[in-house]
N, C-alpha and C positions, 0 to 999 in steps of 0.2 A: 430983382437983385437979391443975392443971398448974403446974409451977415454972418461973419465968422465970430463966434464967441469963445473966449478963453476962460479956463478955470471954472467951468460949470461941472459940478460933481455928478457922477453917474448915479442914478437912483438904485437903491438896493433891489436885487432881483426878487421877483415874486416867486414864492415857492408854492407849488400846487398841493392840493389836498392829499393826493397819493404820496407825494414826496414827503410831506409832513408826517404821515403815518409811518412810512419806511424809516424815516430819520429817528422816530421815537422807539422803534423796535430794537430790542437787544438781541444778541445772537441766541438762537434757540426759540425766540418768540414766534408765534404763528397767528395767522388770520384766516378766516374762511370767506370765500367770495365766489362770484360766478366766473365762468371761463373767460368772458370778455374782460371783466375787471382784473382777473388774475394776470392777463397779458399786459394790461396797462400798468399794474403795480410792478411787474417784472421789468418793463422798459424804464419806468421812473427810477427804480433802484439802479439799473444799469447805468443810466446817465449820471448817477451820483457815485458810482464806483462801489456800490454795495451789492453783494451776491445774495440772491434768493433761490430757493428751489420750490417746486410746486408738485402736488400730487392730487389726483382726482379722488374724491370721496363722494360716492353716490352721484348726485347731479351737481355738486359744487366742487370747488378746488380749495385745498389748504395750501397756504404759502408760508414757508419758514425763512427766516433770515439765517444764513449760514456763515456769513463773514461780515 
């Protein structure tokens, strides 16, 4: 049998490491990472409504916060 519970507060959401980095970036800030990590940062920012752009630099990618 299932018990219905009322007024149980929802725990605060866990923020991932990439989301934490993106959240701390100011517009114009950049980071350098691998291609795979760059993609993960891009999607983390997208879920947060933050815009990033990325460019390849040699074998790594630089990511800038643009909005």
